[in-house]
C-alpha positions in Angstrom: 0.0 0.0 0.0 1.4 3.3 -1.0 1.4 6.4 1.1 0.5 9.4 -1.0 2.8 11.6 1.1 5.8 9.7 0.1 4.9 9.3 -3.6 6.6 11.6 -6.2 6.4 12.2 -9.9 9.9 12.3 -11.5 10.5 14.5 -14.6 13.9 14.5 -16.3 14.9 17.9 -17.5 16.7 18.6 -20.8 19.9 19.3 -19.0 19.9 15.9 -17.3 18.6 17.0 -13.9 15.5 15.5 -12.3 12.5 17.4 -10.9 10.5 15.6 -8.2 6.9 16.7 -7.6 5.0 15.3 -4.7 1.8 13.5 -5.7 -1.2 13.2 -3.4 -3.5 15.6 -1.8 -2.8 17.9 1.2 -5.6 17.3 3.6 -4.6 19.9 6.2 -1.7 22.4 6.1 0.6 22.2 9.0 2.0 25.0 11.1 4.3 27.3 9.2 7.7 27.1 10.7 8.5 30.7 11.0 9.9 33.1 13.6 6.5 34.6 14.1 5.1 31.2 15.2 8.0 29.9 17.2 9.1 33.1 19.0 5.9 32.9 21.1 6.9 29.6 22.6 9.2 31.1 25.2 6.4 33.1 26.7 4.2 30.0 27.0 7.0 28.0 28.6 7.8 30.8 31.0 4.0 31.1 31.9 4.0 27.3 32.6 7.1 27.6 34.9 5.5 30.4 36.8 2.3 28.4 37.3 4.3 25.4 38.6 6.2 27.6 41.0 2.9 29.1 42.3 1.5 25.6 42.8 4.7 24.5 44.7 4.4 27.6 47.0 0.7 26.9 47.6 1.5 23.3 48.6 4.3 24.4 50.9 2.0 27.0 52.6 -0.7 24.4 52.9 1.7 22.0 54.5 2.8 24.7 56.9 -0.9 25.3 57.9 -1.4 21.5 58.5 1.8 21.4 60.7 0.4 24.3 62.7 -2.9 22.6 63.2 -1.2 19.4 64.2 0.9 21.3 66.8 -2.3 22.8 68.2 -3.9 19.4 68.4 -0.8 17.9 70.1 -1.8 19.7 73.3 -4.8 17.4 73.5 -2.6 14.3 73.5 -0.2 13.4 76.2 3.2 12.3 75.1 5.0 10.6 78.1 8.4 9.2 77.8 9.5 6.8 80.5 12.5 4.6 81.1 11.7 1.4 83.0 13.7 -1.6 84.2 12.3 -5.1 83.9 13.9 -8.1 85.7 13.4 -11.8 85.2 14.4 -14.2 88.0 13.0 -17.4 86.3 15.0 -19.8 84.1 14.3 -20.0 80.4 11.7 -20.9 79.0 9.9 -19.3 81.9 9.8 -15.6 82.5 8.4 -13.4 85.3 9.3 -10.0 83.9 5.7 -8.5 84.1 5.7 -4.9 85.5 2.7 -2.6 86.1 3.4 0.9 84.8 1.3 3.8 86.1 0.6 6.6 83.7 1.7 10.1 85.0 -1.7 11.3 84.0 -4.9 9.2 83.5 -6.5 9.0 80.1 -10.1 9.5 79.0 -10.0 6.4 76.8 -8.0 3.2 76.3 -7.2 4.5 72.8 -3.6 5.3 73.5 -0.4 3.7 72.1 2.7 2.5 73.9 5.9 2.2 71.9 8.8 0.3 73.5 12.4 0.7 72.6 15.1 -1.5 74.1 17.8 0.6 75.7 19.9 -2.2 77.2 19.7 -5.8 78.2 21.8 -8.4 80.0 21.9 -12.2 80.8 20.3 -13.4 77.6 18.0 -12.3 74.8 15.1 -9.9 75.1 12.5 -11.7 72.8 9.2 -9.9 72.3 8.0 -6.9 74.2 4.3 -7.2 75.3 2.0 -4.4 76.4 -1.1 -5.8 78.1 -4.0 -5.0 80.4 -4.3 -1.3 79.3 -6.3 0.8 81.8 -7.1 4.5 82.0 -4.3 4.9 84.5 -1.7 2.3 83.4 -0.8 -0.9 81.7 1.5 -3.9 82.1 4.7 -4.5 80.1 6.9 -7.6 79.9 9.4 -9.4 77.6 9.5 -13.0 76.5 13.2 -13.8 76.2 15.8 -15.3 78.5 17.4 -12.0 79.6 17.7 -11.3 83.3 17.4 -7.5 83.0 16.0 -5.2 80.3 15.8 -1.4 80.3 13.0 0.0 78.0 12.2 3.5 76.8 8.4 3.7 76.6 6.6 6.4 74.6 3.0 6.7 75.6 0.9 8.7 73.1 -2.8 9.5 72.7 -5.8 8.8 74.9 -6.9 12.4 75.4 -6.2 13.9 78.8 -8.8 13.9 81.6 
């Protein structure tokens, strides 16, 4: 199948040169490649960059507003940080490291989180840290491993102050 855009008529001139004439029909004329048409491109590109910068500034400002709102809401949530020491006097596989931890300030709900980070341990491995028996004024914490002593950093967050 022939494409009319790539079909030419060839005429040999008396001096031996050849003249090629495109055959086919022009359906739609393309954009004229001239300085008048292309010199306006810079303005459009610049306008697009300005619009992108405005969008970035808007998003940054919006993020700043969200941060300020979160800071304001943070006053409603208690963020306690406590270091506690757990001891285990039983031989593995047994463990009696359960310790009751009193909250410095009671909560309105049990919907608070306790995050535990192991600071140090000795006499074996820590195993898993368990937070159980959550109450409005405290909870229990333990570890499951063979260690004899474990120091934890606890971060208690949420629960709305009373």
